[in-house]
N, C-alpha and C positions, 0 to 999 in steps of 0.2 A: 587611413586604411586603403583608400583607393590608390594612392601612390604605391603603397606596399604591394598591392596586387599586381601591378605592372612590373615590379622588381623581383618578387619572390614567389615561387610555387614549389612546395615540397611534396613528398610522397603521399601525404594525407589527402591530397586532392582525389586519390583513387579510392578512398574509403567511403562507406555509406553512412557512418555515424555523423549526425549533425554536429556533435561536439568536436569530433576530430576535424571535420570540415572547417570549423571556425578557426582552426590553427593552420590551415593549408597554405596560407600566404605569409606565415611568420618567416623571418630570416633563419630561424632554427632549422637544421637539417633533420626534421622529425622522421622517425619510423613509427609505424604501428607495431604492436606486439606480434611478431611473426618470425619464422625461421630465418629469413634474410637478416633481420636485425640481430638476432641472437648469434648467428654465425659470424656477422661482422664484428661483434664484441669479442668473440673467441679468436678470430683471425688477427685482428688488430690489437688484441690484448688491451682493450680499453674498458674502463668501468662503464656501467649503464646508468644513465640518469633517467629514472622512471618518474613520470609526472602523470598523476591520475586525477581526474575530475569528472564533471558532468555539465550538461549544457545550461541548466538552471542555477548553477552555483555562482553567486555574485563574486566571491573572492577569487574564483578561478578566472573570471573575466578581468579582475583587477590585476592579477599576477601576469596574465597574458599581455595586457596593455603596458604594464610597467617594465616587464623583463623580457618576455618572449618576442615582443615587437622591437626591442632595443638592439640595435646592430652590434654594439660593443659586447653586450651580454651574450647575444646569440653567437658571436665569434668565439667566446670562451667555451661555450657549450659545444660547439662544433669541433673545436680543436682538441678538447680533452675527453669527450664522452660520446658514446652511442646514445642518442636521445630518443626515448620511446614515450609516446603519448598514448594513454589508455582512457577509454570511456568506461567508467566504473559500472555503468548500468548494463553495458554489454559484457563486461568481464568482471563480475562480482567475485569470481574465484581468485583472481590476482589481487583485487582490492582487499579482500579479507586477509590474505596472507601478509601483505605488506602493511596494512593498517594495524594488524596485531603487533608487528615489529615496532612500529612507531609508538603505539600505546605502551608497549613493554619498556621501551627505552626512554620515553619522554614523559609518560604519565598522562598524555592526552592525544587526541587525534582529530582529524577533520579533513576537509578538502578546500583547496587543492592539496593532494598528498604528494610529497616530494621525497623520493628515496633513491639512494645510491647503492648499486649492486655490483658484485663481481660478475665476470662473464658466466660463471656457473650459477648465477641468480641468487646468491646469498647476500642479504642486505648488510651494509656496514654503517650506514648513517641515514637518518630520515627526519622529516618534520612536515609541516603543513605549508602555510603561506610564508614566503620570505619577501620582504621589501627589496627593491634594487640596491639600496644603500643601508648601512647600519641605522637602526631606528628604534629608540626607546628600549634598548637592551636586546633587541632582536637582530641577529646578524644579517647583514645585507647579502643578497643573493650573489652579487659579484664577488664579494670576498669569500663567500662559502664555496663557490665553484673552484676558486684557486686552491683553497684549503683542502677540498676533497680530491682534487687532482694530485696534490702533493701527498696526501695521505695514501692514496692508492699506489703511488710509486714508491714511497719511502717506507710505509708501514705494512707492506704487503704480507710479510710473515705473520704479523699479529692478526691481521684479518683472516688469514687462512687458519690460524690456530683457533680462532673463535668460532669457526664454521660449525663444528659438531654441536657445540653448546647452543648456538642460535637455532639450529634446526630442531634440536630437542625441545627448546622452549616454545617454538612455534607449534610443534606437535602437541605439547601439553595444553596450549591455549585453546585447542578445539576438543579437549576431552570433556566428558559429561559430568560437570559439577562435582558433587561430593560422594559419588558412588551410589550403587543401587540400594534402594530401600523400599519397604512396603508403603504404597500410597494409601492414606486413610482419608475418609470423607471429612474428618476434622481439619484436614489441611485446607479445605475451602474456607472454614471459619478463620483460620490463622491468616490466610491470604487477605480476607476481608479486613481483619483487624489491622494488618500492615498497611493496606490502602487507606484505611480511615486515618491512620496516623500521618499519612502524607497529604491528606486532602486539604485543599484551600477552601475553607468554609465561607469566605467572602466572595470569591470570584469563580469558584469551581475549578476542576482540574487538579492536578497533582504536582506538588513541589512549587518552586519559585521560578522567577524569570531566568532565562527564556523558557517559555512554557509551550509544551507540545500537546496536541489534543488528547492523546491517550485513549483512542477509540477502542482498542482491544480490552483494556481494563474496564472501561465503562460497559462494554457488552457483557463481560463477565459479571459485573454487578447486577445487570438486569436479569441474568440467569440466577444469581445467588439469592435474589429477593424471595424466591419461592422457598428457600431453606431458612430464612431468617425473618426479622421484623421488616416487612416490606416497606413501610413508610420511611424508616430511617435510611435504608439503602436507596430507595427510589429518589429521595430528596437530593442525594449526592449526584445522581445521574441527571436529574432535571436541572439543578443549578448549573452544572457544567455545560449541558447542551444549550440552555437558554443563554448563558453568558457568551458562549462561543458564537451562537447564531446572531446575537445582538451586536457583537464586536466587529472590529475592523479585520479580524482574521477571516471573516466571512465576506465575500463579495456581495454587497447589498444591492448591486444593480444587475450583475450578470449571473449570480449564483456560483456555488463552488467555494471551497476553502483554500486559503493560502497555507504555506507549509507549517509555520509556527508563529507565535507571538513573542516579540522581544521584551514585552512587559508582562506583569502578572494579570493585567486586566483584559487581555485579549484585544487591545486597541491597535497597536502598531505591529503589523505582521512583517515577516520576511516574505516578500510578495510573490515568490514563485508558486505556481499551482502544480502539484504532482498528481498524477492519475491515481496512485495507490492511496494517498490520503483521502481522496474523495470517494474511492471505493469503500474504504473502511468506515468513513464518517456517514455516508449515505445509508449504510447498513445499520449503524447504531441509531440513527434518527428514525429509520423505519421501525426498528424494534421498539423504540420509545413510543412511537405512534400507536403500535399495537397494544402496548401496556397501558397507556394513558388515554388514548383516543383524542389527544390534543391535535387539532387540525394544523397548528403551526408547524409541528414536526413533519407532517405530511408535505406541507408547503416547501420546507427546506429540502426534503428528499427530491421532490419534483423539480425544484429550481437547480439543484446540484446535478441531477442526471440530465436535466435540460441543457445545462452548460456543456456537459460531456457530449451529448448527441449533436449539439450545434457546432461546437468548435474543436472537438477532440476525436472525431471518428472519420477514418478514411473511407472513401467510397467502396473499397473492397470489404470493409467491415471491421478492420482492426482499429483499436483505440491508440491514439498517440500518447507519448510518455509525459510531456511536461510543457508548461509555459514558463518563460523566464520571469525573473523579478524585474529586470531592467528593460526599459525602452528609451531610445534616443540617448543611451549611455547613462540614464538616471534610474535608480531603483524606485519603483512605485509611481513613476510619472504618469503612467497610463490611468491610474486609479484615483488620483487625488483631485480636489476641487477648490476653487476660490468662491467667496460669496458672490462676486461679480458674475462669474460664469453661471452660477445657479440662477441668479436674478434675470440674466439675459434670456434664459430658457423658460422660466416659469412666471416671470412677472414679479413685481415687488411683494405683493401680498402673499401669494402662494410660496414664494421663496422664503419669506419670513417663517411661515409654518414649517416648511420642509427643513429649513436650517435649524430651527429650534428642536425638531425631532431627531435629525441626523447629525447634530453637533457641527454645523457649519458656521464658523466665526471668522472675523477679520484677522484675529491672531493666529488661527489655525491650530491643529493638534499634531501636525507632522511637518517640520521644516517650513513653517509659514503657510502651509496649505492644509487641506482637510481630508482625512480618511473618514468616509461615511460609517457611522455606527449609531446605535440608539440604545438608550437606557430608560427612556420614559415608558410608563405603562400606558397603553393606547387608550384605555377607558378614561382614566383620570385626565389625560391630556385633552381628550375630546371634550370632556366636561368643562375644562378651563376655557375652551374655545367656543363653547355653546353649540356644538354640533354632535351628531351621533357618532359612535365608534365606527359604524359602517361607512358613513360619509367621509370620515377622516381617513380611513384606510383606503378608500377609493381615490381620494385626492393624493395621498402619499404614493400609491401605486402608479398613478398617472405621472407624478413627478419622476419617479424612478424610471419609467419607460422613456420619458423625454431625455433624461440624463444619459440613459443607456444608449439611445439613438445617437446622441451627440458624441458619446465616447467611442462609438464604432467608427467615427471619422478620424480618430487619432491614430498615430503610428503605434501599432500593436507590439507587445512584447514578443521576443523571439519564441518560436515554436520548435520543440524537439519532436519531429514527426516520425521517429523510429517507433516501431511497434514491438513490445516485449511480451513474450508468451505469459510470464508469471503475472505481470500487472494486468494483462488482458483477462486472464482467468479471474482475478480479483474483481474487476469491473463487471465481467459477465455475471458473476454471482450476485453483485449488487443489482444489476438490471433484472435478472431472472427472479430474484426474491421480491423486488418491488413490483414487478409485473404480476406476480402471483397475489401478493397481499393487496395491492391497489386495484387489481382486475383491470389493468391498463394494457390495451392491445398495442399501442405505440411503443411502450417500453418492451413488451414481449417481442415485437418485430425487431427492435434493435438488438435484443439479446440473442434471438435466433440467428440474425445476420452475423453477429460476432462469433457465435458458437460454430457456425458453418465456416467462417474464415479460419478459425483455429484448426478445424479439421482438414481444410483443403490447402491452406497456405503455410501453416506452421508444422505440419506433418509431411515430411519429405522422405519417400522410400521407407515409410513406417517408423521413422525416427523423428521425435520432436526436436525442433530447433528453437534457438533463443530469440533472435532478433530478425525483424522484417522491415524492409523499406523499398519503395519503388518496385514492388512486384517480386522481390527476391528475399528469401529467408536464408540465414546463415548462422553459424556457431552452434556447437552442441548445446542442447538444453541442460540446465542445472536442476538440482532437486526441486527448488522452489517453482520452476516452470512446470514440471510434472505435477507437483502437488496442487498448484493453483488452477491449472487447466482441468485436472480431475474434479476439483471442487466446483468449478464453473459448470462442467458438464453434468455433474450431479444436480446442481441447482436448476439447470435448464430442463433436465429430465423431470424433476419434481414440480416444475412449473407447467410443462406441456403434456407430460405423460407419454412422450415419444420414447419408446424403449431403446431406440438406437443410441440415444445419448448415454443411457446407463450401460449399454454394452461397450461403448467406446471408453467410458470411464473405467470399467472393469479391466478391459484389455490394457489400457495405459498403466493401471496399477500393477498388473502382472509384469509389464516391462520395467516399471520403476523398481520393483522388488529384485528383478534380475540384475539390473544395472547399478543399483545404489546401496543395497542392503548390506549391513555389516552384522553378521550373526554373533560375533564376539561382544560387540558393544550394544546390541539390540537397538540400533539406530541406523539412519541413512547418512552416507557420505554426501557432501555437497556436489561432488562431481562424479560422473559415471566411471565404471571400471575401464572403459576404453577411451577416456579423456586424455588430452595432452598431459604428459608427466610434468608436474610442477615440483617446487621445492618440498612441499608437504601436501598430503591429501586431506583437505580441510573438512571439518564437520561444523555445522551451525545449529545451535539449539536455542539461543535467546531470541525472543521476539523483539525486534528493534523498530525501525520505521515501518517495516512490513513483517508479517508473521514469518517465523522460521519455516523452512521446508519440512522440518521434522514435526513441528506442532500441527501444521495443516495436514500432513500425512497421517498423523495419529488420529485426527478427527475423521479423515476420509476412510481410514481402515474401519473405524467404529461404525460408520454409516453403511459402508459396503458389506460389512459383516451381517447386518440386518437385511439389507436389500437383496443380497445375493445368497444369503444363507451360508456364510463362511465363518464358522466359529473360530477358525485358526487366525483370521484377521483380527478378531477381538482379542485373542490371546497375545498376538504380536503387539497390538496397541497397548495392552496392559503392561507388557514388558518395557515398552518405551516410556510409559508413565513412571515406572519404577526407577528409571534412570534419573529422572528429575525430581523425584519425590522429596528429597531432603531440601532442595534449593527452592522449590516451587512456592512454599508459603513465606519464604524469607524475602524474596525479591519479586513480588507479584506484578509490579509495573513492567518488569522485563520478561514476564511469562504470561501475558494476558491471554494469548490464544491457547497455550497449554492449559490454562485454567478452564477455558471453555471446553476443551477436549476432556478434561477430568470431570467436569460437570456432566457431560454426556455419558461418560463411562459409568458414573455412579447412578445415573438415571433418576427416575424411570424414563424409558424411551417409549414414546407413543408411536405406534405403527398404524398407519392409515392407508386403507385401500378403497378406492372409489371405482366402481364398475358401472358402466352404462354409457349412454350417448353423451358427448361432451357438454352440451348445453345443460342437460339434466344434472350431471355430476358436478358441474361448476356451481350450480345452485346449492347443492348439498355441501360443497366445500366452503361456502361463505362463512360458516361458523368457525371453520379452521383458520380462515384468513383473519377473522376478527380477533383471534386469541394469539397471544405470544406463547408459542410452543416451540422453543428452540431445539429441544431434544426430541425431534420427531423425524420420521421418514414418511414420504408420501408416494404411493404408487397409484397409477391410474390405467384403466384399459376400457375399451368399449365392450369387449368380451374376452374371456380367458380360455384359450385352448391349452392342450396338454403341453405344447412346446413352450408357450409363454409362462405357464405355471412352473415348468421345470427351471426356467431361467430365473424367475422371480418368485421364490417360495411364498412371499406374502400374498401373492395373487392366487395361489393354488386353491381350488374349490370355491372361489368367489364368483358369484353370479348376480346378475341384476334381476330382482324378483318382479314378476308380473309386468314386464316391460318397463319397469321403473328403475331409475338409477338407484344403486344401493351403496351405502358407505359403511365400511367395517372399521372399527377402532379396536386395536389389540395392544397387548403387552406380552413380550416374550412368546409370541406366536399363539397367545391365548386371547380369543376375541370375545367382545361383548355382543349383545344382540344387534343384528344388522339394523341400520337406520335408513328409512326411505323418505323422511321429511326433514326439513331444516330444524324444526323444533326437537325432533328425536335426536339429531346430532348434537344440538346444544345441551340437552340433558346428559347425554353420554360424556361429553367433554367436561361438563360441570362435575359429574361424579368421579371422573378419572383424575382431573387436575385440581379439583377444589377451587375453581376460579369462576367468576361471574362473567 
């Protein structure tokens, strides 16, 4: 690569995306997606070769090395095509359109995404990874390039003829399921039954290998347990969370979760770490801690958020996007160990105990080396060693610290240090919720820092932008950016009581409604009404690796309806739920966040207002922290004047009695007797939620 840097530099050197920068020294004459590239395709009458990937994508790196660094292949690309490289994380609008095309025409999709387009952006052929030469039935990229160049020249009339049909199918791909229907509370029962049928009763999680964490479905199950037999539902969640936290998918030394497991046992991960996975997983472990009181779940939350704060936050306050799977050109090299390495650090005796617990062996469990994971029960293992569980845990934690310190001297995986508004909103919610539940000032400080970053750096001239790097934000924000930032600001408001965050969330929702709402479909478009005109204006409603912008917006509308006293928001959310009512119980693993919104919609919703000095009201809120109350809104104030009561109806008429902080618990704006002691709050919550 060093020789290549001296020979080749293309336009991508001017971009801010770390993924695009990785290709800046390819011999390919790359463009980014911009008017210059599109105009060149029209003027030169060349097909566009669109290549979409992201920095933590292993096979994207493979295709770059095999094909995009190959002089002969690059020559074919430059001769016949206008070559455009896109970071899917910066341009999910483009990725969604052309991924839909590849899935429609091939039956599958993935990254790197490789699509050939006409100059007016209509796709005519696509796929994912292509090897440089023909390989096991997969056409070689070199041969494909020549075939596509010939196709564009010779079969142009056929391509033009298919245009209308392709555009029509792409429009249909973003329609809302099976049509509007009444959403019934029984749909939640049906969704649970469907998840139960997909559940892995041996290892937790849903489906077979490769296995993804399914955090949104697990969060729904924690909510559903209040409507069903709690032991049955909770056992599904606990098995899943325990097996993941014990497995190689969890970084046993540094905290945080890898993307997914290639096996059903959560042992061998795909080693990249994504910000969004860790935002969602830290939230479900936090919820499980509230439900069970198990300190192990709290430990996982603290370690995961500790990794984010340590390695993934910019000094300005933004959270970075991802860490790569590869280091030194090898997937997972940063994370694996040999017995000799462990013994050199811990000594023979302690290394034997550590290796027995974390499955370190001479044969290895991953390409001759070892991914740390543990399946032993700590108490029984300590008994077999003749020591206490506390002493064993202390010894194992000491070993973990020594290995972590040594690992820090290794060459680290690549870091994608761009900051995305949507993913930051997700992680802000995780930090704010954890700060509230765990009463942790360090977590709260991190959350406030990020909330302020989003308000100051990602809002430019009152418009939210998508991506930030090196002090500069750019690209129009998408629906998911608005939705997740609003959710994050609602979370920081409910953690701090600072009404400025609620006001910002409300203002951004009004802007979102103006820019994205489709009154005919009762849903939000993915792009704003003043966005660059693309082949189709896409809608996204399925919850995939991240929640869809529509599902998060639905839940935001429901919360804001209560907090701001806007019943029309609840009506709008109800119409959104009707759009997915038929499909929701059929495919619950693809609608996990929608199910959480539906659970909130059916309620009951607990309305909590705490009035008084911060230290006093925080004491009263401890009982709220100790209970899992997902369908709640929390308001706080030191005192309530007319203006604050007008803005936040839940606070109207609320006062702190006899100079004591007072907590009000209400449903549908009907309040129980005010509480001024922790015991009184506990009694009110017990009576309201029937929980201990």
